[in-house]
C-alpha positions as CSV (number, residue, x, y, z in Angstrom):
1,M,-58.3,11.0,-30.8
2,T,-55.5,12.2,-28.5
3,L,-56.0,11.1,-24.7
4,L,-54.6,13.6,-22.1
5,I,-54.0,12.3,-18.6
6,L,-53.8,15.5,-16.3
7,K,-52.8,16.5,-12.7
8,G,-54.3,19.3,-11.0
9,K,-51.6,21.6,-9.9
10,T,-53.8,24.4,-8.3
11,G,-57.0,24.3,-5.9
12,H,-59.4,25.1,-8.9
13,G,-57.4,22.2,-11.1
14,K,-57.4,19.3,-8.5
15,N,-61.1,20.1,-7.8
16,R,-61.8,19.4,-11.6
17,I,-59.9,16.6,-11.5
18,R,-61.7,15.3,-8.3
19,E,-65.0,16.3,-10.3
20,H,-64.3,15.3,-13.8
21,G,-61.5,12.6,-13.6
22,N,-57.9,12.9,-15.1
23,K,-58.6,11.3,-18.4
24,W,-59.6,14.1,-21.1
25,R,-59.6,13.9,-25.0
26,Q,-58.6,17.0,-27.0
27,L,-61.3,18.3,-29.1
28,M,-61.5,20.3,-32.4
29,L,-62.8,24.0,-32.2
30,I,-66.1,22.9,-34.2
31,D,-66.8,20.1,-31.5
32,V,-67.6,22.9,-29.2
33,G,-69.4,24.9,-31.7
34,I,-66.7,27.3,-32.8
35,I,-66.1,27.7,-36.5
36,S,-63.2,30.0,-36.1
37,M,-61.4,32.2,-33.5
38,S,-58.7,35.0,-34.2
39,H,-57.2,35.5,-30.8
40,R,-56.6,32.1,-29.6
41,K,-53.1,30.8,-28.6
42,K,-52.2,28.0,-30.8
43,S,-51.3,25.8,-28.0
44,T,-54.8,26.2,-26.4
45,W,-57.7,23.5,-27.4
46,P,-61.0,22.3,-25.9
47,I,-60.8,19.5,-24.0
48,R,-63.5,17.0,-22.9
49,S,-63.9,15.0,-19.9
50,L,-64.1,11.2,-20.2
51,K,-65.8,10.7,-17.1
52,T,-68.4,13.5,-17.2
53,G,-68.5,15.0,-20.9
54,E,-67.9,18.3,-19.6
55,W,-65.7,20.6,-21.7
56,R,-62.9,23.2,-20.9
57,W,-59.9,24.9,-22.2
58,F,-56.6,23.6,-21.8
59,D,-53.2,25.2,-22.7
60,L,-51.1,22.2,-24.0
61,D,-47.9,24.0,-23.5
62,N,-48.3,25.9,-19.8
63,D,-51.9,25.2,-18.3
64,Q,-52.2,27.5,-15.2
65,H,-54.2,24.7,-13.6
66,F,-52.9,21.3,-14.8
67,T,-49.9,19.5,-15.5
68,L,-50.0,17.2,-18.6
69,L,-48.7,13.7,-17.3
70,R,-49.1,11.9,-20.6
71,D,-50.7,12.4,-24.2
72,E,-51.3,9.4,-26.5
73,S,-53.5,8.9,-29.6
74,I,-55.8,6.1,-29.5
75,E,-58.1,4.4,-31.9
76,L,-61.8,3.9,-30.5
77,N,-63.1,1.5,-33.3
78,G,-64.4,4.7,-35.4
79,N,-65.8,6.4,-32.4
80,S,-64.2,9.7,-31.3
């Protein structure tokens, strides 16, 4: 699992951090029910809040609402 620590850089992003926390995990497309997608930017992935379980799209290269402070791979004892 890849853990992402985010910081809001727009009002929208700051509200999402306040509501859903700053710790998110990167998901696979299948995790949100998408089998394939032809017009997706390669750096854009679904992420899920560890606090609330809500998911959203996130551009790992240059997201308009968030700054990526840190990303790290972690093991969760077989849980992802």
